[in-house]
N, C-alpha and C positions, 0 to 999 in steps of 0.2 A: 157695812151694816154692823152696828155695835149694840151691845146690851149693857145693862147695869152690872154692879158688882155682886149680884145675887149668887153667882156660881163660884165666887172666889174661895169659899171654904173647902172646895174639893182638892185644893193643892196648897203647898207652901213654898216659899222661896228664901234662899239665903245667899250671901255673897261673901267670898273669902279669897283674897289674893287673885282677883280677876276672874274667878270661877263662880258662875251663878249656878246654884243647884236648885232645880225645880222638881218637887216631889208630889206626884199625884197620890192622893189618899182619900178615897171615897168608898168605904166598905159597902157591900161585901165584895164587889168584883171590879171596882173602878170603872163602872159604866157611867158615862157623863150625860147629863140632860142638855137641853138646848141652851140654857143659860150658862152652864158650866163650860161648854165648848167655846162660847164667845169669850168668857172670862179667861180661859186658858190662852186663847189666841192673843187677847189684849196683853196678858202678862209676858208672853214670849216676845211680842213686839216691843214692849216697854224695856225689857232686858236688852234686846238688840240695839236699842237706841241709846242705851246708857254707855257712855264712854269708859266707865269703870269696869264694864263687863268685857272680858276677852274671849270667853268661851262659855257655853251653856251645857250643863249635864242634866238630862231629863230622865228621871227614873220614877219608880212607884213603890209604895208599901203595900203589904197585904198578900193575898193569894196569887195574884198575877199582875202583869203590867197594866193592861187595859182591855176591858171586854167590849169596848166600842160605845155605841149609843145606848141610851136607856130605853129598851124595848117596851117596858111597862108604861113609860111616858107616852110613847107613840101609840100604844094600844088604847090608852084613855083619850089621847088628843092627836088623832092622825093628822089633823091640820097643821101640826107643828113640824111636819116633815120638811117644810120649806126652811124654817128656822134651823132645824138640825142640819140640813144640807149646808146652809150658809155658815153655820158654826164650824162644821167639819172643814169646809173649804178654807175658812179663815185660819184655823189652827194649822192645817197641813201647809198652807202657804207661809204662815209665820215661821214655821220650822225650816222649810226649804229656802225661803228668801231671807232668813235672818242674816243680818250683816256679819254675824260672828258664827263660827262653827258650832254645831249642835251634836253632842255625843249622847246617844240614847242607850240606856242600860236596861235591858228587858229580862224579866223572869216569868215563870209560869205561863199563863195564857197570854198570847198577843193576838187579839181578835178585832176584826172590823176596823174601827177607828184607831186601834192600837197598831194595825198594819199601816194605816195612813201616816201616823206619826213616825213609825220606824222607817217606812219607805221614803219619807221626806228628809230624814236625818242625813248628816254627813258621815258619821261613824256609828257603828252598831256593836255593842258589847252584850253578850248574852250569858245567862246562867245555864248550867247543864240541864236544868229543869224546864227551860223555855220551850214553847211550841208556838207555831204560827198557823193561823187559819183565817179564811175570809168567808164566813158562812152567810153571805148576803142573800144568796138564792133561797136559803132555808128561812130567811127572815122577811122575804117578800120585798127585797130592795136590790139596788145595784150600787156600783161605785167601789173604788178601792183597787181596781185592776191596774190602773196607771201606777199606783204606788207599789203594788205587789210586783209589777214588772221591773221596778228598780232593784228588786231583791232576787227574782228568779227569771229564767229564760221563758220565752213565750209559751211553749207547750206545757211547761210545768205550771205556769200561771193559769192556763186554761183548765188543766186537771184540777188544781186546787179550787178554782172558782166554780167549776161545774159540780164537783163532788162535795165541797165544803170540808174535805178532809184536812186534818192538821198534820203538820210536819215538825218533828222535833228539831231542836237546835243542832244536835250531833248529826242528824241526817241532812239538815239544811246547810251545814258548814261547807259541804263540797261545792256549793254554788257560789261561794266566794264573798258574800256580802257581810258576813260576821267577822269582825276584826279579831275577837277573842272569845272563847268559851271558857268559863271559869266556874268553880263551885259557887253557889248562891251567896255564901258568906263572904266571898271575895269580890262580888260584883261591884259594889259601890266603890271600893278602894281601887279596883282596876280602872273603872271609868274616870275617877278623879285623877289617877296617875296619868292617863292619856291627856286629860284636860290640862293638867299642870304642864305637861310638855308643850302643849299649844300655847298656853298662857305665858310661857317664858319667851315666846317669840315677839317680834315687833308687832304690836297691835295694828298699826297702819298696814303693814305688809299682809297680815292675816286677813284683814277686812277686804283688801284688794284681791287677794287670792280667792276668797269665797265668792266674790262677785264674778271674777274671771271664770272660775270653774262652773258656776251656774250658767254662764253665758255660752259655754262650749258643749253643753248637754244636747243630746239628740231630741229635738222637739221641745215643746213647752209643757211641763208637768201640770201646771195649773189649768191650762186649756184642755188637756186630755181629761183631767178629773172633772172639769165642768161639763164636758161632753157626756161623761158617764152619768153625772147627776141628773141630766135630763131624762135618762131611762129609769132612774129611781122614781121620779114623778109619774112616769108612764106605768111603772109596775104598781104603784099605789092605787091606780084606777081599777086594778083587777081584784075580784073577790078573793082570789088565791092569796093575795098579799095580806089582806086582813085576817085570813084563816091562819097564816103562818104565825102572826103575832099573837092571836088568841090562843093557839096551841102552845106557844112558848110560855105564856103567862099561866096557862092551866097545866103545864108540865105534862103534855100528851103529844102523841104523833099528830101531825097535820093530816087532814082528810081532804083529798082533792077528787 
């Protein structure tokens, strides 16, 4: 399922010495709408298919990495949940199944879809200010647990999912998924240095290695996420789901 280029303004891409740098920049919080998720997926797929690209660095500008989906869009157009689900699926799959390694550099808040991108990536670099959360229950939705489970063990995933609590990068470091934690000012350079080390390798060997490593994972990440998305549609049939989005837009506590 594809969309037009309507969402392409939410990010920019550059290529230097085999390193493709994709930067999300959609003020104020890098929350992407249904068009933008599809555009992002298409761009990641395009980069992976480019023989001049040896590695992708995915980062963001602004207050945080990514706040996930545009809740205001879904409050106005709840029927777009199907398109949003498909766009999320396409983006996370594009990252995970990219023929080249994807290094994600995160700062500030990493929420919802930001967790999906991070959990799908090959290498994660974080700033000291980064924090991770999956507040889907508080937004009347489901999904993201499969990607969160690539970052944290099962019981921690369930705690974070049920409570919606955030965990800081320094606290998350003990779970082992963060390659390096650095000051925010050093985040981009650190990610690019790791990418340069990969880009110096044989591109043919790295592409084979990426496919091989995906093949030995436990289970199918995309199938697991697709299973979860069915429960998002179920959640959206509940009046509680609509109330969570309305409360978010009105900046108040939800009433159940």
